[in-house]
C-alpha angles and dihedrals in degrees: 000000000000125000118269111273134199111223109236124241087243092057091047090050088052089057092048087052089055088052089055091046091053090046089057088054096047091047088066093056118100095245134020106272120237131219130208115206116187120186130200128186135007136009090262087064089050090053090049090050090054089060091047090053089047091056092044092053090051087052090057100261127141121202136252138174091216118088089200091064097043124106087192129028120197119187114191106203138207129217102186096103137018092239091063091053093049091051092051094049090047094052093043090051090053091055090070089079092049090050092051087059092043108029092175090064117115116219116200130182123192140155136068101323095059091049087071110093095224092052093048090048092050091051091047094051106030106027102054092163091069110099104186133030120178135162130223092271092060098045092104089062093056095112092052092049094050090049090052092051092049095047103033106016116201121114129291128206116186112172105135117186100230142132091255138251141237119235119188124188105040113141119256133210109190121209095212132052095201107037127044137185120222116189109215096176142003135218133017137252098191102090097199103195095242097044128097096187100097090051094052103029098040131220126333113281125171129214116234111268092234090059092049093047091048091053093049091048090054091048091051090048089052091053104258111157105184117048122181120198109216136207138132085246110007091179091071093053117140102018092116098046121114086237103033119228123178126225095252091058091048090051090053091051093049089047090054093060108109117249145075105275142120125242121212129171140193152223113021127182118217093225090061099037101108139187087249090058092050092049090049092051090051093048100045110079095201095052106098116238094245134102130189104203114167115212096171097194138017100217120088095217092054091045089054093049088047087055090231094147095216132086130225090252092051091051094049091048091055091050090050092051092048093051091050090059098037109025093180094050114145109222128199131172147175124246131189115205121202101017109181109288097008112143125210088247089057090046088058087068089061091055089052091056089053091051092049100043099032099206120209091226140352138209104216131186140175108236114273118193115234117205110241097029123108092240091061089068096050125105113260109190099162111105117240090242092060092047090051091049090053091046091053091050090051095050092045090054094046092046090056092048093047092049091050094048092047091050088059090064094062111112095020124116113219136182102245135179113237099222110164153351117282125237088209108097090213092061128046099198145038123217138179128225117225085263090055096251112156114245123188106211134193106228150102122290088238087081091063111127095018133114106237137172109253125191110215109228102169146003146193132182093277105041150352129249126215152148134238114260 
């Protein structure tokens, strides 16, 4: 693989020139063209899609949620689990009928799934109606690729096998007016044995702190109240910079930006979650009291085979140190059930971690093999039915813990951010506690985007309910 590169301002300006060239083309069309952008997977994919939308807007496109109306369809894919790939292939297959009705439509696939050679080959051979396929490393060239399709047609496949790059200066269209994602780094160096991310996202590479701070300042000036710093492993931020800066120092500098806003971050890796980080979180008033710290399994043998590079005892010691500094910390985690070779006895160790830590919420998955990872070649003797039974035990235990922890909120009054409109007809709004717990709130939409005192009046295992004070 090539060395990480920083895309030059001249190369970014070239892409912006392609945006303007496409805009001159679309201006000659009878009606303003529309684009449909569909995103699968993590917040990093959401952040990437915001840059795709930014480029499309510069090219003269509006936006729609209806593939039938779209002159260009962009599907930003995820490779973390097999189910996500199956959904993408199913939806892309259905687009062949839309394209028969609208042959001028451009269909583009990007993201992690298409960076995998087997997926790109399948799209090339079996999905002939797809015009453009590009991986995360080629996203910055999106305007140029669209211009080529509109002026020369044909098909384009751009999935270079490289360490990755950093491109500053692409336009952004954000989907939310209250919450914003800010990528501080890209890629991953951890190579957990089950994970495809390092192979499709490349090696860890950090944005310059001055670029991150400038983006956050602009967001605060625009009125954003909830800003999440993103990376596959934010705790390892800065190790590759010419002038190294660790993540704790970056957090302090973001915290020092004037304004009333919350700082969140994800995802953290236990091996890099340090005492300094915990002390920084406790000291910085704008850093939300919440930490997503995946432990994946509670058994040391399984953790070693996963290549997690932490033990159960080390994880629990870090949680203990964090709770000592921030007693009201909200903790969430990821767990994989049924990793190859895991026995039910070893799975019991995972349940013990839940009982000891008492997470506020979990993201739980039954192991899904990813082609190209070491785990995909491992023996996996446990029947699917036994894995499912263990999974159900895990979710039942966590549901009980979540319900109990949520019940403890009832009667409290908390400063919450009103962040959206509720789909529950009894409540007009949604809000988030500082610890990111969902609250359904009775109230007027005029409160959207404000920090308000909310009295918690009810709870279940999924959310809280409240009223504006």
